[in-house]
N, C-alpha and C positions, 0 to 999 in steps of 0.2 A: 747478259749473254750466256748462252750454255758452255759447257766446258771445252769443247772441241776447239783447237786453235785456228786462227784465220790469219789473214795477211795483209801485207803492203809491200810493194817494192821500194827498195832503198832509194833515196832521191839525194840529189846534191845540188847546190846552189852556188852561183858566183855573180852576183850583181854589184858591180862597184858603185860605191857613194858618190853622189854628185850633189851640187847645190844649184839652186836656181833663185834669182831675185827679180821680183816684178816691180814696175815702177809705182810709186806711191803718190797720192794727191799732194799738191803743192802745199808745203807747210808740215807734212807729215812724215814721220821716219819711214824710210823703207821697210817693207815687211820681208822677213827672211823666210824663204821656203826651202824645205829639205825633203828628200824621199822618205817615205814610210819604210819601215824595217820589212825584210824579206822573210821574216819568221815571227812566231807568237813568243818565242823564248822557251820552249819546251825542250828539256835536256834529251829526252827520249826521241823526239822528232822535230828536231830544230828547223826544219824547212816547211813543216806544217804552220798554217796561219800566216798573218802578216800583221804589221803595225801602222798606226798612223790614222785609223779610222774604225769606226764602230758600225756594222751592219744593223739596220733595224727590220728590213724585210726583204725576202727573196720572192719574185713573182717568176714562176718557171712554166713557160709554154712549151710543150714538147709533143711532137707527132712521130709515131713509129710506124716504119714501113716494113712488113714481113717480107717482101721481095728483096730487099737489101739488108735486111736485119739492123737498119741504121736509123738515125733519127734526124729530124730538122727541129732545131729548138731556138727559142729566144728567152733569155733570162734578163730580168730588169731587177737591179739591185738598188735598195734605198739606204744611203749610209750618211754618217755625220763624221767630218774630219776631226780628228783629236789632236791634230798639230797643223801648223801651216804646211800643206802638202804641195810639192813640186810635182811628185808622181807617187803612185802607190801599186802594190801588187794585189792580184788575185791568185788562187790556186786553180790551175787549169792543166789537166794531165791527159796525155794520150794523143790520138791522131785526129781529134775533132778539128775540123777546119772553120775558122772565124771569117765570116763574110762582112761583118759589119760590128763596129765598136764605137759607141758614142757615150760622152759624159754630158750630162744635162742638155742632151739634144744635139750636141755638137761633135762632129767626127773628133776622135782622139787618136793619137798615135800609140802603136802598141809593139811590143816584142815579146817572144816566148824564149825563155832562157832556162838553162839547167834542166831538170827533169819535170818541173811543174810549175814554173813561175811564168805568170801573164803580167808583165810590166807595162803599166798604163801611164801616158803622160798626156794630160788634158791641155787644152789651149791656153789655159791660164791656171796659175796657182790656186789651190783651194784654202781658203783661210780657215784656221782652227774655229770649231762650231758650225762651220757651214753644212747645211743639208746637201746632198748631192745625189744624182742617180747615175747609175752605169747600165747600159744596155748593150747586151752582147748577142748577136745573132750567129749561129753556128750549125754545122751538120757534120754527119759521118757515122762511122760504127764505133761506139764507146769501148774503151779498154776495159779488159779485166786484169785485176792485179792479183798476181801469185806470189807469195813470199814463203820462203822456206820454213820460217819459224811461226808466222802469224797466219798462213793460210790465204784463202781466198777473199777478195773484196772488191768493191767498185760495181760495175755493170757487169751482171752474169747472164749470159744468154741462156734461155730455155727453149724447149722444143718448139714452143708457139709463141715466143716473146722474150722477155727478160725480166730481171728484178735487180733493183739497186740495194746494195748492202754496203754500209760505209765505215763499220768500225774495224781498226781505229781511224782508218782513212779510206777513201774511195769515192766520196762525193765529188771530187775534182775530175773524175772521169767522166761525168755526166753534166755538171754545170760549173761555171766559173764561181769561186766560193773563198771565204775567209775561213779555211778548213781547220779550226780548233775550237773545242768545246767551250772556251772562255768567250766566245763571240757569238752568243745565241741571237736568234732572230725569229720573227714570225714568217709564215710561208703561206703562198697560194701555189696550187698545181693545176694546169690547164692541160689535161692529157687527151690526146686523140690517136685512134686506132681504127683499123677496118672494122666494120660492124660485124659482131659475133666474137670479138674480143673484149675482154674486160680490162679496164685500167682502174689502178688503185693507188692510194697515196695516204700519207698521213691526214689526220684531221677529219673534218665533217664533210660528206658530200654535198654540194650546194647546188647541183644542177648537172643534167645529162641531156643531151640533144644528138639527134642523127640527121645528117645530111649527106646526100650523094654517096651513100655507102660508107661514110666515116662517122664513128660515134665520138663525141666529146665529153669528158666529164670535169667538173670543176670542184676541187678539194681546198678546204681552208684550215690551217693549223693557226689557231689565234694565240696560243701560249707559246712563249720563246723556246725554241729547239735548237739544239747542238746539231751541226752539219753531220755528225756521225750516226744521229739518229733518224735522218730524212730517209724516206722510203718511196719507192715507185715499184709497182709490179704490173706487168702486162701480159695477158694469155687468157686461157680458158679457164674460168672459175665458176664454181656455185657460190653465191652470196646469200648470207642470212642476215636480216636486220631485226632488232628488238631493243629491249632494254632490261637491265638487271632489275632485281626486286627493289633496290634503292633507287632506281629510276635514272641510272646512267645509260645513255644510248650504246648499242653494242653492235658492231658489224664484224662479221667473220666471213671469211672466204676460203675455200678449199680448191686445189688446182685439180683439173680433171685428169692429169697425168698420174695423180696419186690413186686414182679409182676408189675414192672413199665413198662408203655407202650413205645415203641420205640420213639415215637414222645415226650413224657415228658423226656424220657432220652437224647434225643437231646436238649430239652429246658434246662435241667439242664447243659449239656455241654456247650451250647452257652452262658448261663448266667454266668457260671463260667469265660468264656473268657471276657465277657463284664465287669463284676465286676473287675476282674485283670486289665484290661486296665483303668478302671476309677480310681483304687487305684493307679495305676503306675503314673497317671497324678497328683494325689493330694500329694501322699507320696514319690515320687522319684522312681528312677529306681527300677523295680522289682528285688528283691534280689537273686533269684535262677534261674536256668537253665530252669525250667518247671513249670508249674501250673497244677491244676487238682483237682480232688475229687473223694471220694468213698462214695456211699450210701450202709450202711450194714444193717442187721438185726441181731442184737447181743444183744438186750435187756437190753443195758446199759442207754439208755435214754438221751444220750448228744451227742454233736458233739465235735471234738477235732482238734487243728489246726496243725496237723502233718506236718512236713516240706515240703512245695512244694505240698503237696496234702492232704487236710484235709479229715477226716472221718466223715461222718454224720449217726447217729442212730436216726431214726424218730419215734421209738416207734412201736406201733402196728397199723400202718396206711398204709395198702397195697396200692401200688401205688403212695405214696407220694414222693415228691422231695423236696429239701431245698427251702425255700424262699429267695428271693433276700436279705432281711435283714440278714438272716443267713449266706449266702454266704458272705456278706460284712463283717460280724463279724470275721468268720474264716479266710477269706483271708486277711483281715486287720491284723490279727496276724502275717502274713508272714513278715512284717515289725516291728511290735510291739509284741515281744514275742518269735519270731523265729529268725531273723536276729539279734535283739537286745534282749537278755534274762535278766531276773532279776538276780542281784548279790546275793540276798537271796530270799526266798520263801515270806518273807513280803513285798517285793517289786512288788507283783504280779499285783498291780493295774496299773502298767506300761504296762502291757499285757492287761488286761480286760477293763481298762478305755478306752484306745485308741481304742480297737476293738469295744466296745460299741458305741463310738463316731463315729467310721466309719459307724456303722448301721444308726446314725442319718444323717451323711453327705450323704449317699446312699438314704435315704428317701426324703432328700431335693432335690437331683438329679434327682429322678425318678418320684416321686408323688407330689413335691412341698411343702412337710411339711417342715416348717422352723426348722433348728436346735434349735431355741429358744424355739419353741413349744415343741419339744421333752424335752427340759431341764425343762420349765415350767410344763409339765405333771408330771414329776418325783418330782420335788420340791415341788408340791402341796401335796406330801405324809405327813400325820400328823406327828408332832414332836415326838409323843410317838411311832412310828413304828420302827420295827426292823432295817430298813434302816439306821436309824440315830444312831444306837448303834455301838460302837466300832471306831477304828481309820482306816482311808482308808490305810495309809503307815504301819500300824501294827496291821492287822485284827486277829491275832492268828492262830494258826495251823489248828483248826477246822473251820475256817470262811474264808479260801482263795477263796471259791467259793460263798460267800454270796454277797447279793445285794449291800452292801457297797463298795466292790470292783469294781463291775461292773457299777451300776447305779451312785453312788456317785463318783466313779472314773471318769466317763464320765462328770458329773456336774462339777468336779474339773477342768477338761480340758476346759470346756466352760467358767467357770469364768476366767480361766488364759486366754483365748482368748479375753474376754472382757477387761480384765486388761491391755494387751500389745498391743491390736489393731490387725486388720484382716492381715495388711501386714507382721507384724513380726510372727504372729501365723502360717501362711501358710509357711512362711520360716522355722519355726521351725519344722512343721510336715515333712519336707523333710530333714532338716540339722540334726536333732536328730538320726534317724535311719541310715543316711549315716556316722555320725561321729563314731557310735558304732557298725557299721556293723560287724556281726559274733562274736561279743563279748558280754559283760555283763556290766550291768549299775545299779546303785542304785537310790533311790529317791532323796537322797541328792545331786547326780550327776547331775540329771535332773533338780532339782531347779536351781543349779549354772549355768547349761548350757543355761537355759531359761533366767536367769538374764543377762548373759553375751550377748546373742543375742539381748535381747530387750532393755538392759541399764536401766532396772527397778529393784527396790528393791521389791522382792516378798516374803519377810518374813511374811507379814500379810496374804496373801493369802495361803502360805503354812501351817501356824500355824492353820487357820481356816478350811481349806478344806482337809488337809493331816494329820495333827498330832493332832487334837482335836476330841473329841466325840461331839455328838449332832448336831443339825441342824443349820447351819450357817446362819446368817442374810445377806440379799442382800443389 
């Protein structure tokens, strides 16, 4: 994500624990079924995510109506129980009204509690390891989240449609979801809008058809994806398709409302390909089946590393396209943050520090600005500046988009480079995302990984740059 903060509304939850016991076959011990946890256990966002199951796939069918600015949608979820479940929760936020909810094709009872909990009780308990499906039909105008410290997220209306931007949360404003980065899943999107509007999502475009004035597109994201990285955009866009020189499919789109000239849209498209190929060489094999990007006019004032196809909101700058540095940042996230996602939100420096370092590497590659100069310029910030307040590896819920996560995170990476040497450092840039591809990892795991790779004791580095407040000495 780019540096400008964004948002979520604070949520609270109060679901009373209960037990359910189902009859067992004669001669067998009765199975004990219990409710899944109403949160994923993240200290920063205790209501996000849920326990008791693991999602494998989301199939989202969504129809947008400009007349009402609302949606009609059906989301089908494939999951596996990780305990004997009497009931379980999904995150679902805002005024969207559910018309039908089924578990394995059978009607299930449900309630909505707190700020975002959809509590589902199937007809029978779900045994541990059992695969099951949840199908939810719903409609209405999705909510936009505005948080005083984290900004805007969720469904963001635009002049001719809308865009879904979910970090750190927001997915639950558009579809029922286990909304925490640790439960990644594959996705399909079937998006319908009036003919003349473009519909975009993560992944690869697998089909387009128009009937009776409505156009439907079908998108497939085959690599596991955290819900905060899911993206939908609907509106009037110019779309360019092609491949990078390395052969990676590339799809970019520019919002008509931005009044971007065709030659500038082509520059955005070509530079996206160039940056992808550069980082493909530095960070290892590009982790997804296609690259690209979308320039929107949504008024959120930030860019976001939505998986495989980042979204760039460039504010009130008609005709503007992303800079090379911004492209390097958001595309760098495809390895650091998307392919490998944080175990908890306190680990977000592993996303933003490496993405900022990708900017520094790109500046060195294109303009000859040494990475050391980028480091020195930031390190020159006075010791009493906010940059040096807080801990990189534990910034706090309201500071996950602060400078200490981005700039101090990148500085920590550069000091690590100086500590272990360039040879091991460039091995690390490829080995780390490869070892944890499509999974999650913590700060402690990263430190241990770097120690094993370099055969160096990194306790002093980690203490000074990750776990302590204040400006470290060099």
